[in-house]
N, C-alpha and C positions, 0 to 999 in steps of 0.2 A: 498541292503539295508546297507552294510558295507560302499559301498561308498557315500550313502546320509548322513550318521552319519559322515563320515569324513568331507564331504563339509560342514555339519552345523556346526561343531565344529571349522571350520578353518576361523578365521575372519580377514579381511583386514580392511584399513581406510575406504573403500566405505560401508562396512558392520556396522562398528561401527557410523558412521556419519547417516546412514539409522534407525539404531536404536534408534539413540538419537533423530532423528527428527520425527520419529513415536511415540517415547515415549511422546514427547513434545504435539504431535497431540491426543495422547491418554489422556494427563493429560487434555487439553481443552474440548474434546468433549465425551471423555470417549469411551466405546465399539462401538459407531458409527462410529469409524475410522477404524473397521476391514473391513465392506464389501467395503470401499473405498480404503482403501490398497489392497485388493486382485483384485478389478477391474483394480487399476494402475498396478499390475503386470500382469494380464492377457492381458490388453492394451499394455504394454512394450513388452510382447511377441509376440503379433500380429504384432505390428508396426514395430518392428525392425526384425522380422524374426529370432528370436534366435532360436538355435537348439533343446533348450528342455526349458520346462517350469521349472523357479528356486523356486522349491518347498520350497528349504532351506532357501530363503528369506521369505517366506511367514510364515514360522515357526519361524525364528527368530524375523520379525518385530509384528508378532502375540504374541508371548511372551513379547515383549516390551510393545504393547497397552495394553495386558491384564494385565500385572503387574502394570502398571503405572495407567492406566485407571479403574483399578476396585480395585485392592489391596489397593493403596496408599489412594484415596479416602473413602474407608472403614474404613482404619486406622483413617483417620481425623475425621471421624463421630463416631466412638468408642471413641477417645479422647473426642470429644465434648460432646458426652451424659454421658460419665462416669467421667467427671470432674463437673458437676453440683451437 
Protein backbone atom coordinates (compact mmCIF):
# COMPACT_ATOMS: atom_id res chain seq x y z
CA UNK A 1 0.00 0.00 0.00
CA UNK A 2 2.84 2.37 0.81
CA UNK A 3 4.38 1.82 -2.63
CA UNK A 4 1.05 2.50 -4.32
CA UNK A 5 0.62 5.81 -2.50
CA UNK A 6 4.19 6.79 -3.33
CA UNK A 7 3.62 6.05 -7.04
CA UNK A 8 0.30 7.89 -6.87
CA UNK A 9 1.79 11.15 -5.60
CA UNK A 10 4.90 11.02 -7.81
CA UNK A 11 4.00 12.90 -10.98
CA UNK A 12 6.07 13.25 -14.13
CA UNK A 13 5.39 15.10 -17.36
CA UNK A 14 3.45 12.18 -18.86
CA UNK A 15 1.17 12.11 -15.82
CA UNK A 16 0.45 15.86 -16.00
CA UNK A 17 -0.27 15.65 -19.73
CA UNK A 18 -2.47 12.61 -19.21
CA UNK A 19 -4.46 14.30 -16.46
CA UNK A 20 -4.89 17.43 -18.59
CA UNK A 21 -6.01 15.38 -21.57
CA UNK A 22 -8.51 13.30 -19.61
CA UNK A 23 -9.76 16.42 -17.83
CA UNK A 24 -10.46 17.95 -21.25
CA UNK A 25 -12.30 14.81 -22.33
CA UNK A 26 -14.21 14.84 -19.03
CA UNK A 27 -15.19 18.42 -19.70
CA UNK A 28 -16.60 17.45 -23.10
CA UNK A 29 -18.39 14.19 -22.28
CA UNK A 30 -18.53 14.12 -18.47
CA UNK A 31 -18.42 10.83 -16.60
CA UNK A 32 -18.84 8.85 -19.83
CA UNK A 33 -15.08 9.28 -20.17
CA UNK A 34 -14.43 7.00 -17.14
CA UNK A 35 -15.17 3.62 -18.79
CA UNK A 36 -13.31 4.74 -21.91
CA UNK A 37 -10.25 5.63 -19.83
CA UNK A 38 -10.33 2.32 -17.93
CA UNK A 39 -10.75 0.38 -21.18
CA UNK A 40 -7.76 2.24 -22.64
CA UNK A 41 -5.62 1.42 -19.61
CA UNK A 42 -6.58 -2.27 -19.82
CA UNK A 43 -5.87 -2.30 -23.57
CA UNK A 44 -2.50 -0.63 -23.00
CA UNK A 45 -1.61 -3.16 -20.29
CA UNK A 46 -2.50 -6.12 -22.54
CA UNK A 47 -1.14 -4.72 -25.80
CA UNK A 48 2.28 -3.74 -24.48
CA UNK A 49 2.46 -6.63 -21.97
CA UNK A 50 3.27 -4.30 -19.10
CA UNK A 51 4.59 -6.03 -15.96
CA UNK A 52 1.69 -4.69 -13.87
CA UNK A 53 -1.59 -2.86 -14.32
CA UNK A 54 -1.09 0.83 -13.58
CA UNK A 55 -3.79 1.46 -10.99
CA UNK A 56 -2.26 4.78 -10.04
CA UNK A 57 -2.96 6.08 -13.57
CA UNK A 58 -6.58 4.97 -13.28
CA UNK A 59 -6.89 6.81 -9.96
CA UNK A 60 -5.18 9.98 -11.24
CA UNK A 61 -7.06 10.17 -14.51
CA UNK A 62 -10.32 9.17 -12.83
CA UNK A 63 -9.90 12.02 -10.36
CA UNK A 64 -9.25 14.45 -13.20
CA UNK A 65 -12.33 13.23 -15.09
CA UNK A 66 -14.46 13.21 -11.95
CA UNK A 67 -13.48 16.67 -10.79
CA UNK A 68 -13.77 18.36 -14.14
CA UNK A 69 -16.53 16.19 -15.55
CA UNK A 70 -18.92 16.52 -12.61
CA UNK A 71 -17.92 19.19 -10.11
CA UNK A 72 -17.15 21.93 -12.62
CA UNK A 73 -20.40 21.58 -14.63
CA UNK A 74 -22.41 21.37 -11.40
CA UNK A 75 -20.79 24.61 -10.28
CA UNK A 76 -21.81 26.26 -13.53
CA UNK A 77 -25.32 24.90 -13.14
CA UNK A 78 -25.46 26.37 -9.65
CA UNK A 79 -24.35 29.73 -10.97
CA UNK A 80 -27.03 29.67 -13.65
CA UNK A 81 -29.76 28.63 -11.20
CA UNK A 82 -28.89 31.06 -8.41
CA UNK A 83 -28.23 34.07 -10.61
CA UNK A 84 -31.80 34.23 -11.90
